[in-house]
Predicted model as a PDB file, atoms N, CA, C, CB and O in Angstrom, pLDDT in the B-factor column:
MODEL        1                                                                  
ATOM      1  N   MET A   1      59.490  46.964 189.999  1.00 44.00           N  
ATOM      2  CA  MET A   1      60.093  45.828 189.270  1.00 44.00           C  
ATOM      3  C   MET A   1      59.459  44.460 189.643  1.00 44.00           C  
ATOM      4  CB  MET A   1      61.606  45.784 189.555  1.00 44.00           C  
ATOM      5  O   MET A   1      59.529  43.978 190.773  1.00 44.00           O  
ATOM      6  N   CYS A   2      58.794  43.843 188.518  1.00 47.00           N  
ATOM      7  CA  CYS A   2      58.390  42.378 189.070  1.00 47.00           C  
ATOM      8  C   CYS A   2      59.413  41.522 188.625  1.00 47.00           C  
ATOM      9  CB  CYS A   2      56.953  41.785 188.550  1.00 47.00           C  
ATOM     10  O   CYS A   2      60.246  41.809 187.765  1.00 47.00           O  
ATOM     11  N   ALA A   3      59.307  40.280 189.341  1.00 49.00           N  
ATOM     12  CA  ALA A   3      60.306  39.177 189.172  1.00 49.00           C  
ATOM     13  C   ALA A   3      59.798  38.383 187.863  1.00 49.00           C  
ATOM     14  CB  ALA A   3      60.384  38.168 190.571  1.00 49.00           C  
ATOM     15  O   ALA A   3      58.596  38.291 187.616  1.00 49.00           O  
ATOM     16  N   THR A   4      60.689  37.874 187.127  1.00 52.00           N  
ATOM     17  CA  THR A   4      60.456  37.043 185.906  1.00 52.00           C  
ATOM     18  C   THR A   4      60.980  35.937 185.937  1.00 52.00           C  
ATOM     19  CB  THR A   4      60.842  37.537 184.792  1.00 52.00           C  
ATOM     20  O   THR A   4      62.139  35.910 186.350  1.00 52.00           O  
ATOM     21  N   PHE A   5      60.430  34.829 185.583  1.00 54.00           N  
ATOM     22  CA  PHE A   5      60.930  33.510 185.804  1.00 54.00           C  
ATOM     23  C   PHE A   5      60.986  32.807 184.278  1.00 54.00           C  
ATOM     24  CB  PHE A   5      59.921  32.689 186.916  1.00 54.00           C  
ATOM     25  O   PHE A   5      60.258  33.176 183.356  1.00 54.00           O  
ATOM     26  N   PRO A   6      62.004  31.701 184.171  1.00 57.00           N  
ATOM     27  CA  PRO A   6      62.041  31.178 182.677  1.00 57.00           C  
ATOM     28  C   PRO A   6      60.781  30.617 182.398  1.00 57.00           C  
ATOM     29  CB  PRO A   6      63.146  30.081 182.375  1.00 57.00           C  
ATOM     30  O   PRO A   6      60.013  30.180 183.255  1.00 57.00           O  
ATOM     31  N   ASP A   7      60.571  30.639 181.124  1.00 54.00           N  
ATOM     32  CA  ASP A   7      59.446  30.025 180.425  1.00 54.00           C  
ATOM     33  C   ASP A   7      59.959  28.512 180.118  1.00 54.00           C  
ATOM     34  CB  ASP A   7      59.035  30.905 179.018  1.00 54.00           C  
ATOM     35  O   ASP A   7      60.830  28.279 179.280  1.00 54.00           O  
ATOM     36  N   PRO A   8      59.350  27.567 180.855  1.00 56.00           N  
ATOM     37  CA  PRO A   8      59.740  26.000 180.616  1.00 56.00           C  
ATOM     38  C   PRO A   8      59.504  25.381 179.266  1.00 56.00           C  
ATOM     39  CB  PRO A   8      58.943  25.104 181.567  1.00 56.00           C  
ATOM     40  O   PRO A   8      59.911  24.248 179.011  1.00 56.00           O  
ATOM     41  N   THR A   9      58.763  26.217 178.286  1.00 56.00           N  
ATOM     42  CA  THR A   9      58.592  25.733 176.957  1.00 56.00           C  
ATOM     43  C   THR A   9      59.775  26.116 176.171  1.00 56.00           C  
ATOM     44  CB  THR A   9      57.336  26.247 176.331  1.00 56.00           C  
ATOM     45  O   THR A   9      60.050  25.524 175.127  1.00 56.00           O  
ATOM     46  N   MET A  10      60.538  27.155 176.665  1.00 53.00           N  
ATOM     47  CA  MET A  10      61.757  27.237 175.845  1.00 53.00           C  
ATOM     48  C   MET A  10      62.780  26.454 176.108  1.00 53.00           C  
ATOM     49  CB  MET A  10      62.258  28.382 175.841  1.00 53.00           C  
ATOM     50  O   MET A  10      63.019  25.889 177.175  1.00 53.00           O  
ATOM     51  N   PRO A  11      63.569  26.414 174.830  1.00 57.00           N  
ATOM     52  CA  PRO A  11      64.912  25.201 174.998  1.00 57.00           C  
ATOM     53  C   PRO A  11      65.569  25.445 176.075  1.00 57.00           C  
ATOM     54  CB  PRO A  11      66.105  25.160 173.856  1.00 57.00           C  
ATOM     55  O   PRO A  11      65.730  24.607 176.962  1.00 57.00           O  
ATOM     56  N   HIS A  12      66.175  27.041 176.115  1.00 57.00           N  
ATOM     57  CA  HIS A  12      67.281  27.460 176.889  1.00 57.00           C  
ATOM     58  C   HIS A  12      66.712  27.541 178.493  1.00 57.00           C  
ATOM     59  CB  HIS A  12      67.861  28.944 176.269  1.00 57.00           C  
ATOM     60  O   HIS A  12      67.553  27.788 179.358  1.00 57.00           O  
ATOM     61  N   ALA A  13      65.720  27.397 178.778  1.00 52.00           N  
ATOM     62  CA  ALA A  13      65.108  27.566 180.151  1.00 52.00           C  
ATOM     63  C   ALA A  13      65.669  26.299 181.050  1.00 52.00           C  
ATOM     64  CB  ALA A  13      63.354  27.577 180.049  1.00 52.00           C  
ATOM     65  O   ALA A  13      65.644  25.118 180.702  1.00 52.00           O  
ATOM     66  N   GLN A  14      66.219  26.870 182.385  1.00 61.00           N  
ATOM     67  CA  GLN A  14      66.480  25.812 183.198  1.00 61.00           C  
ATOM     68  C   GLN A  14      65.589  25.820 184.240  1.00 61.00           C  
ATOM     69  CB  GLN A  14      67.757  25.787 183.646  1.00 61.00           C  
ATOM     70  O   GLN A  14      65.166  26.897 184.660  1.00 61.00           O  
ATOM     71  N   THR A  15      65.186  24.609 184.796  1.00 67.00           N  
ATOM     72  CA  THR A  15      64.350  24.572 185.901  1.00 67.00           C  
ATOM     73  C   THR A  15      64.997  24.320 187.207  1.00 67.00           C  
ATOM     74  CB  THR A  15      63.393  23.634 185.687  1.00 67.00           C  
ATOM     75  O   THR A  15      66.009  23.637 187.366  1.00 67.00           O  
ATOM     76  N   ALA A  16      64.409  24.855 188.017  1.00 64.00           N  
ATOM     77  CA  ALA A  16      65.049  24.990 189.560  1.00 64.00           C  
ATOM     78  C   ALA A  16      64.734  23.593 190.365  1.00 64.00           C  
ATOM     79  CB  ALA A  16      64.265  26.405 190.498  1.00 64.00           C  
ATOM     80  O   ALA A  16      63.585  23.152 190.346  1.00 64.00           O  
ATOM     81  N   THR A  17      65.696  22.963 191.016  1.00 68.00           N  
ATOM     82  CA  THR A  17      65.452  21.640 191.645  1.00 68.00           C  
ATOM     83  C   THR A  17      64.455  21.981 192.740  1.00 68.00           C  
ATOM     84  CB  THR A  17      66.823  20.913 192.227  1.00 68.00           C  
ATOM     85  O   THR A  17      64.170  23.163 192.932  1.00 68.00           O  
ATOM     86  N   PRO A  18      63.891  20.981 193.492  1.00 66.00           N  
ATOM     87  CA  PRO A  18      63.101  21.140 194.498  1.00 66.00           C  
ATOM     88  C   PRO A  18      63.581  21.781 195.564  1.00 66.00           C  
ATOM     89  CB  PRO A  18      62.670  20.112 194.833  1.00 66.00           C  
ATOM     90  O   PRO A  18      62.840  22.447 196.286  1.00 66.00           O  
ATOM     91  N   GLN A  19      64.849  21.653 195.776  1.00 65.00           N  
ATOM     92  CA  GLN A  19      65.657  22.178 196.802  1.00 65.00           C  
ATOM     93  C   GLN A  19      65.865  23.710 196.652  1.00 65.00           C  
ATOM     94  CB  GLN A  19      66.964  21.454 196.809  1.00 65.00           C  
ATOM     95  O   GLN A  19      65.769  24.488 197.601  1.00 65.00           O  
ATOM     96  N   GLU A  20      66.179  24.101 195.286  1.00 63.00           N  
ATOM     97  CA  GLU A  20      66.409  25.475 195.072  1.00 63.00           C  
ATOM     98  C   GLU A  20      65.055  26.370 194.979  1.00 63.00           C  
ATOM     99  CB  GLU A  20      67.235  25.591 193.797  1.00 63.00           C  
ATOM    100  O   GLU A  20      65.113  27.583 195.180  1.00 63.00           O  
ATOM    101  N   ARG A  21      63.886  25.743 194.680  1.00 63.00           N  
ATOM    102  CA  ARG A  21      62.454  26.216 194.963  1.00 63.00           C  
ATOM    103  C   ARG A  21      62.352  26.489 196.219  1.00 63.00           C  
ATOM    104  CB  ARG A  21      61.395  25.305 194.644  1.00 63.00           C  
ATOM    105  O   ARG A  21      62.049  27.660 196.446  1.00 63.00           O  
ATOM    106  N   SER A  22      62.518  25.735 197.231  1.00 68.00           N  
ATOM    107  CA  SER A  22      62.016  25.792 198.536  1.00 68.00           C  
ATOM    108  C   SER A  22      63.003  26.772 199.422  1.00 68.00           C  
ATOM    109  CB  SER A  22      61.912  24.285 199.119  1.00 68.00           C  
ATOM    110  O   SER A  22      62.668  27.258 200.502  1.00 68.00           O  
ATOM    111  N   SER A  23      64.237  26.973 198.803  1.00 76.00           N  
ATOM    112  CA  SER A  23      65.138  27.972 199.385  1.00 76.00           C  
ATOM    113  C   SER A  23      65.136  29.295 198.965  1.00 76.00           C  
ATOM    114  CB  SER A  23      66.345  27.603 199.245  1.00 76.00           C  
ATOM    115  O   SER A  23      65.624  30.172 199.679  1.00 76.00           O  
ATOM    116  N   LYS A  24      64.558  29.574 197.704  1.00 80.00           N  
ATOM    117  CA  LYS A  24      64.782  30.849 197.288  1.00 80.00           C  
ATOM    118  C   LYS A  24      62.945  31.221 196.888  1.00 80.00           C  
ATOM    119  CB  LYS A  24      66.110  30.875 195.854  1.00 80.00           C  
ATOM    120  O   LYS A  24      62.404  30.884 195.835  1.00 80.00           O  
ATOM    121  N   PRO A  25      62.358  31.869 197.869  1.00 84.00           N  
ATOM    122  CA  PRO A  25      60.922  32.285 197.668  1.00 84.00           C  
ATOM    123  C   PRO A  25      60.777  33.158 196.323  1.00 84.00           C  
ATOM    124  CB  PRO A  25      60.408  33.157 198.977  1.00 84.00           C  
ATOM    125  O   PRO A  25      61.754  33.805 195.946  1.00 84.00           O  
ATOM    126  N   GLY A  26      59.427  33.192 195.504  1.00 91.00           N  
ATOM    127  CA  GLY A  26      59.341  33.932 194.837  1.00 91.00           C  
ATOM    128  C   GLY A  26      59.079  35.516 195.199  1.00 91.00           C  
ATOM    129  O   GLY A  26      58.626  35.820 196.302  1.00 91.00           O  
ATOM    130  N   ILE A  27      59.403  36.546 194.167  1.00 92.00           N  
ATOM    131  CA  ILE A  27      59.224  37.937 194.586  1.00 92.00           C  
ATOM    132  C   ILE A  27      58.401  38.637 193.790  1.00 92.00           C  
ATOM    133  CB  ILE A  27      60.383  38.633 194.659  1.00 92.00           C  
ATOM    134  O   ILE A  27      58.682  38.655 192.592  1.00 92.00           O  
ATOM    135  N   VAL A  28      57.200  39.371 194.263  1.00 93.00           N  
ATOM    136  CA  VAL A  28      56.407  39.865 193.585  1.00 93.00           C  
ATOM    137  C   VAL A  28      56.293  41.307 194.288  1.00 93.00           C  
ATOM    138  CB  VAL A  28      55.246  38.997 193.454  1.00 93.00           C  
ATOM    139  O   VAL A  28      56.224  41.342 195.517  1.00 93.00           O  
ATOM    140  N   GLU A  29      56.271  42.554 193.505  1.00 94.00           N  
ATOM    141  CA  GLU A  29      55.986  43.608 193.865  1.00 94.00           C  
ATOM    142  C   GLU A  29      54.569  43.793 194.320  1.00 94.00           C  
ATOM    143  CB  GLU A  29      56.349  44.328 192.983  1.00 94.00           C  
ATOM    144  O   GLU A  29      53.620  43.394 193.645  1.00 94.00           O  
ATOM    145  N   SER A  30      54.423  44.477 195.614  1.00 94.00           N  
ATOM    146  CA  SER A  30      52.955  44.492 195.877  1.00 94.00           C  
ATOM    147  C   SER A  30      51.986  45.426 195.002  1.00 94.00           C  
ATOM    148  CB  SER A  30      52.795  44.892 197.288  1.00 94.00           C  
ATOM    149  O   SER A  30      50.756  45.430 195.064  1.00 94.00           O  
ATOM    150  N   SER A  31      52.770  46.190 194.202  1.00 93.00           N  
ATOM    151  CA  SER A  31      51.879  47.155 193.324  1.00 93.00           C  
ATOM    152  C   SER A  31      51.206  46.538 192.294  1.00 93.00           C  
ATOM    153  CB  SER A  31      52.631  48.227 192.683  1.00 93.00           C  
ATOM    154  O   SER A  31      50.176  47.004 191.807  1.00 93.00           O  
ATOM    155  N   ALA A  32      51.918  45.148 191.808  1.00 95.00           N  
ATOM    156  CA  ALA A  32      51.338  44.141 190.977  1.00 95.00           C  
ATOM    157  C   ALA A  32      50.202  43.563 191.361  1.00 95.00           C  
ATOM    158  CB  ALA A  32      52.127  43.201 190.770  1.00 95.00           C  
ATOM    159  O   ALA A  32      49.368  43.340 190.484  1.00 95.00           O  
ATOM    160  N   LEU A  33      49.896  43.173 192.816  1.00 95.00           N  
ATOM    161  CA  LEU A  33      48.922  42.350 193.439  1.00 95.00           C  
ATOM    162  C   LEU A  33      48.057  43.436 193.862  1.00 95.00           C  
ATOM    163  CB  LEU A  33      49.432  41.369 194.595  1.00 95.00           C  
ATOM    164  O   LEU A  33      46.896  43.026 193.861  1.00 95.00           O  
ATOM    165  N   LEU A  34      48.138  44.665 194.228  1.00 96.00           N  
ATOM    166  CA  LEU A  34      47.163  45.327 195.067  1.00 96.00           C  
ATOM    167  C   LEU A  34      46.179  46.162 193.956  1.00 96.00           C  
ATOM    168  CB  LEU A  34      47.978  46.363 196.240  1.00 96.00           C  
ATOM    169  O   LEU A  34      46.684  46.598 192.921  1.00 96.00           O  
ATOM    170  N   ASP A  35      44.991  46.316 194.202  1.00 95.00           N  
ATOM    171  CA  ASP A  35      44.079  47.306 193.166  1.00 95.00           C  
ATOM    172  C   ASP A  35      44.358  48.681 193.497  1.00 95.00           C  
ATOM    173  CB  ASP A  35      42.389  47.118 193.291  1.00 95.00           C  
ATOM    174  O   ASP A  35      45.317  49.041 194.179  1.00 95.00           O  
ATOM    175  N   GLU A  36      43.409  49.502 192.943  1.00 94.00           N  
ATOM    176  CA  GLU A  36      43.476  50.981 192.708  1.00 94.00           C  
ATOM    177  C   GLU A  36      43.242  51.498 194.300  1.00 94.00           C  
ATOM    178  CB  GLU A  36      42.200  51.571 191.492  1.00 94.00           C  
ATOM    179  O   GLU A  36      43.667  52.578 194.709  1.00 94.00           O  
ATOM    180  N   ARG A  37      42.521  50.572 195.087  1.00 95.00           N  
ATOM    181  CA  ARG A  37      42.542  51.216 196.538  1.00 95.00           C  
ATOM    182  C   ARG A  37      43.621  50.440 197.475  1.00 95.00           C  
ATOM    183  CB  ARG A  37      40.964  51.102 197.270  1.00 95.00           C  
ATOM    184  O   ARG A  37      43.565  50.651 198.686  1.00 95.00           O  
ATOM    185  N   GLY A  38      44.401  49.733 197.063  1.00 96.00           N  
ATOM    186  CA  GLY A  38      45.534  49.058 197.658  1.00 96.00           C  
ATOM    187  C   GLY A  38      45.029  47.978 198.526  1.00 96.00           C  
ATOM    188  O   GLY A  38      45.304  47.976 199.726  1.00 96.00           O  
ATOM    189  N   GLN A  39      44.244  46.985 197.940  1.00 97.00           N  
ATOM    190  CA  GLN A  39      43.931  45.950 198.527  1.00 97.00           C  
ATOM    191  C   GLN A  39      43.861  44.577 197.757  1.00 97.00           C  
ATOM    192  CB  GLN A  39      42.857  46.270 199.068  1.00 97.00           C  
ATOM    193  O   GLN A  39      43.859  44.729 196.536  1.00 97.00           O  
ATOM    194  N   LEU A  40      43.810  43.441 198.136  1.00 97.00           N  
ATOM    195  CA  LEU A  40      43.909  42.254 197.325  1.00 97.00           C  
ATOM    196  C   LEU A  40      43.214  41.354 198.414  1.00 97.00           C  
ATOM    197  CB  LEU A  40      45.520  41.801 196.809  1.00 97.00           C  
ATOM    198  O   LEU A  40      43.418  41.445 199.625  1.00 97.00           O  
ATOM    199  N   ILE A  41      42.180  40.285 197.662  1.00 97.00           N  
ATOM    200  CA  ILE A  41      41.390  39.605 198.578  1.00 97.00           C  
ATOM    201  C   ILE A  41      42.121  37.840 198.167  1.00 97.00           C  
ATOM    202  CB  ILE A  41      39.440  39.972 198.219  1.00 97.00           C  
ATOM    203  O   ILE A  41      42.050  37.362 197.035  1.00 97.00           O  
ATOM    204  N   ILE A  42      42.589  37.326 199.021  1.00 96.00           N  
ATOM    205  CA  ILE A  42      43.170  36.246 198.911  1.00 96.00           C  
ATOM    206  C   ILE A  42      42.241  35.006 199.305  1.00 96.00           C  
ATOM    207  CB  ILE A  42      44.329  36.377 199.640  1.00 96.00           C  
ATOM    208  O   ILE A  42      41.590  35.038 200.349  1.00 96.00           O  
ATOM    209  N   GLU A  43      42.202  33.992 198.499  1.00 97.00           N  
ATOM    210  CA  GLU A  43      41.561  32.659 199.134  1.00 97.00           C  
ATOM    211  C   GLU A  43      42.598  31.650 199.241  1.00 97.00           C  
ATOM    212  CB  GLU A  43      40.347  32.023 198.254  1.00 97.00           C  
ATOM    213  O   GLU A  43      43.485  31.364 198.436  1.00 97.00           O  
ATOM    214  N   HIS A  44      42.295  31.105 200.515  1.00 97.00           N  
ATOM    215  CA  HIS A  44      43.353  30.151 200.839  1.00 97.00           C  
ATOM    216  C   HIS A  44      42.524  29.035 201.894  1.00 97.00           C  
ATOM    217  CB  HIS A  44      44.779  31.020 201.602  1.00 97.00           C  
ATOM    218  O   HIS A  44      42.052  29.214 203.017  1.00 97.00           O  
ATOM    219  N   ARG A  45      42.565  27.912 201.084  1.00 97.00           N  
ATOM    220  CA  ARG A  45      41.949  26.753 201.757  1.00 97.00           C  
ATOM    221  C   ARG A  45      40.559  27.015 202.115  1.00 97.00           C  
ATOM    222  CB  ARG A  45      42.696  26.371 202.980  1.00 97.00           C  
ATOM    223  O   ARG A  45      40.164  26.575 203.195  1.00 97.00           O  
ATOM    224  N   GLY A  46      39.862  27.583 201.462  1.00 96.00           N  
ATOM    225  CA  GLY A  46      38.556  27.900 201.402  1.00 96.00           C  
ATOM    226  C   GLY A  46      38.169  29.153 202.195  1.00 96.00           C  
ATOM    227  O   GLY A  46      36.987  29.464 202.344  1.00 96.00           O  
ATOM    228  N   LYS A  47      39.210  29.887 202.716  1.00 97.00           N  
ATOM    229  CA  LYS A  47      38.703  31.122 203.361  1.00 97.00           C  
ATOM    230  C   LYS A  47      39.400  32.164 202.871  1.00 97.00           C  
ATOM    231  CB  LYS A  47      38.781  31.142 204.802  1.00 97.00           C  
ATOM    232  O   LYS A  47      40.543  32.049 202.429  1.00 97.00           O  
ATOM    233  N   ARG A  48      38.642  33.425 202.928  1.00 97.00           N  
ATOM    234  CA  ARG A  48      39.194  34.758 202.268  1.00 97.00           C  
ATOM    235  C   ARG A  48      39.876  35.589 203.218  1.00 97.00           C  
ATOM    236  CB  ARG A  48      38.082  35.634 201.642  1.00 97.00           C  
ATOM    237  O   ARG A  48      39.478  35.812 204.361  1.00 97.00           O  
ATOM    238  N   TYR A  49      40.929  36.039 202.687  1.00 98.00           N  
ATOM    239  CA  TYR A  49      41.712  37.038 203.462  1.00 98.00           C  
ATOM    240  C   TYR A  49      42.000  38.352 202.706  1.00 98.00           C  
ATOM    241  CB  TYR A  49      43.034  36.420 203.879  1.00 98.00           C  
ATOM    242  O   TYR A  49      42.119  38.337 201.481  1.00 98.00           O  
ATOM    243  N   GLN A  50      42.110  39.458 203.405  1.00 97.00           N  
ATOM    244  CA  GLN A  50      42.163  40.574 202.696  1.00 97.00           C  
ATOM    245  C   GLN A  50      43.929  41.298 202.922  1.00 97.00           C  
ATOM    246  CB  GLN A  50      40.793  41.552 203.298  1.00 97.00           C  
ATOM    247  O   GLN A  50      44.429  41.355 204.046  1.00 97.00           O  
ATOM    248  N   LEU A  51      44.429  41.630 202.078  1.00 97.00           N  
ATOM    249  CA  LEU A  51      45.784  42.248 202.083  1.00 97.00           C  
ATOM    250  C   LEU A  51      45.564  43.724 201.693  1.00 97.00           C  
ATOM    251  CB  LEU A  51      46.818  41.494 201.052  1.00 97.00           C  
ATOM    252  O   LEU A  51      45.084  44.016 200.598  1.00 97.00           O  
ATOM    253  N   ARG A  52      45.943  44.706 202.657  1.00 97.00           N  
ATOM    254  CA  ARG A  52      45.527  46.099 202.204  1.00 97.00           C  
ATOM    255  C   ARG A  52      46.758  46.758 202.494  1.00 97.00           C  
ATOM    256  CB  ARG A  52      44.216  46.788 202.950  1.00 97.00           C  
ATOM    257  O   ARG A  52      47.473  46.228 203.345  1.00 97.00           O  
ATOM    258  N   GLU A  53      47.176  47.902 201.906  1.00 97.00           N  
ATOM    259  CA  GLU A  53      48.246  48.817 202.387  1.00 97.00           C  
ATOM    260  C   GLU A  53      47.690  49.953 203.225  1.00 97.00           C  
ATOM    261  CB  GLU A  53      49.027  49.401 201.202  1.00 97.00           C  
ATOM    262  O   GLU A  53      46.711  50.583 202.823  1.00 97.00           O  
ATOM    263  N   THR A  54      48.197  50.193 204.208  1.00 95.00           N  
ATOM    264  CA  THR A  54      47.828  51.317 205.298  1.00 95.00           C  
ATOM    265  C   THR A  54      48.216  52.490 204.967  1.00 95.00           C  
ATOM    266  CB  THR A  54      48.371  51.145 206.603  1.00 95.00           C  
ATOM    267  O   THR A  54      49.103  52.614 204.122  1.00 95.00           O  
ATOM    268  N   ARG A  55      47.663  53.522 205.533  1.00 94.00           N  
ATOM    269  CA  ARG A  55      48.256  54.888 205.154  1.00 94.00           C  
ATOM    270  C   ARG A  55      49.728  55.101 205.042  1.00 94.00           C  
ATOM    271  CB  ARG A  55      47.838  55.834 206.097  1.00 94.00           C  
ATOM    272  O   ARG A  55      50.308  55.700 204.136  1.00 94.00           O  
ATOM    273  N   ASN A  56      50.254  54.525 206.093  1.00 96.00           N  
ATOM    274  CA  ASN A  56      51.663  54.613 206.239  1.00 96.00           C  
ATOM    275  C   ASN A  56      52.663  53.669 205.404  1.00 96.00           C  
ATOM    276  CB  ASN A  56      51.884  54.403 207.600  1.00 96.00           C  
ATOM    277  O   ASN A  56      53.885  53.589 205.532  1.00 96.00           O  
ATOM    278  N   GLY A  57      51.948  53.079 204.649  1.00 95.00           N  
ATOM    279  CA  GLY A  57      52.674  52.117 203.381  1.00 95.00           C  
ATOM    280  C   GLY A  57      52.867  50.937 203.900  1.00 95.00           C  
ATOM    281  O   GLY A  57      53.584  50.253 203.169  1.00 95.00           O  
ATOM    282  N   LYS A  58      52.487  50.341 204.971  1.00 96.00           N  
ATOM    283  CA  LYS A  58      52.775  48.932 205.411  1.00 96.00           C  
ATOM    284  C   LYS A  58      51.426  48.260 205.074  1.00 96.00           C  
ATOM    285  CB  LYS A  58      53.219  48.785 207.062  1.00 96.00           C  
ATOM    286  O   LYS A  58      50.337  48.823 204.960  1.00 96.00           O  
ATOM    287  N   LEU A  59      51.768  46.659 204.909  1.00 96.00           N  
ATOM    288  CA  LEU A  59      50.787  45.959 204.562  1.00 96.00           C  
ATOM    289  C   LEU A  59      50.210  45.279 205.722  1.00 96.00           C  
ATOM    290  CB  LEU A  59      51.152  45.149 203.585  1.00 96.00           C  
ATOM    291  O   LEU A  59      50.843  45.067 206.756  1.00 96.00           O  
ATOM    292  N   ILE A  60      48.783  44.885 205.491  1.00 97.00           N  
ATOM    293  CA  ILE A  60      48.290  44.184 206.747  1.00 97.00           C  
ATOM    294  C   ILE A  60      47.361  42.969 206.146  1.00 97.00           C  
ATOM    295  CB  ILE A  60      47.377  45.295 207.816  1.00 97.00           C  
ATOM    296  O   ILE A  60      46.405  43.168 205.396  1.00 97.00           O  
ATOM    297  N   LEU A  61      47.722  41.907 206.517  1.00 97.00           N  
ATOM    298  CA  LEU A  61      46.780  40.579 206.262  1.00 97.00           C  
ATOM    299  C   LEU A  61      45.755  40.317 207.179  1.00 97.00           C  
ATOM    300  CB  LEU A  61      47.548  39.312 206.270  1.00 97.00           C  
ATOM    301  O   LEU A  61      46.094  39.903 208.287  1.00 97.00           O  
ATOM    302  N   THR A  62      44.284  40.517 206.872  1.00 96.00           N  
ATOM    303  CA  THR A  62      43.432  40.205 208.051  1.00 96.00           C  
ATOM    304  C   THR A  62      42.293  39.202 207.356  1.00 96.00           C  
ATOM    305  CB  THR A  62      42.748  41.697 208.805  1.00 96.00           C  
ATOM    306  O   THR A  62      42.141  39.259 206.136  1.00 96.00           O  
ATOM    307  N   SER A  63      41.614  38.417 208.041  1.00 93.00           N  
ATOM    308  CA  SER A  63      40.730  37.412 207.915  1.00 93.00           C  
ATOM    309  C   SER A  63      39.153  37.977 207.900  1.00 93.00           C  
ATOM    310  CB  SER A  63      41.029  36.428 209.065  1.00 93.00           C  
ATOM    311  O   SER A  63      38.216  37.187 207.791  1.00 93.00           O  
TER     312      SER A  63                                                      
ENDMDL                                                                          
END                                                                             
């Protein structure tokens, strides 16, 4: 199940205050991020990291 967020272009959408955004992190299912091999490359501040799923179903982030 993936998290859904309100569409800010819709008139009924409510936007979260900065305080609400900082206290409630977004939730994303790992299956939505990982490829068929169970990995994802993340670029952060010019450095690349690999997020991968182990055989035991755990996630490991390495640089």
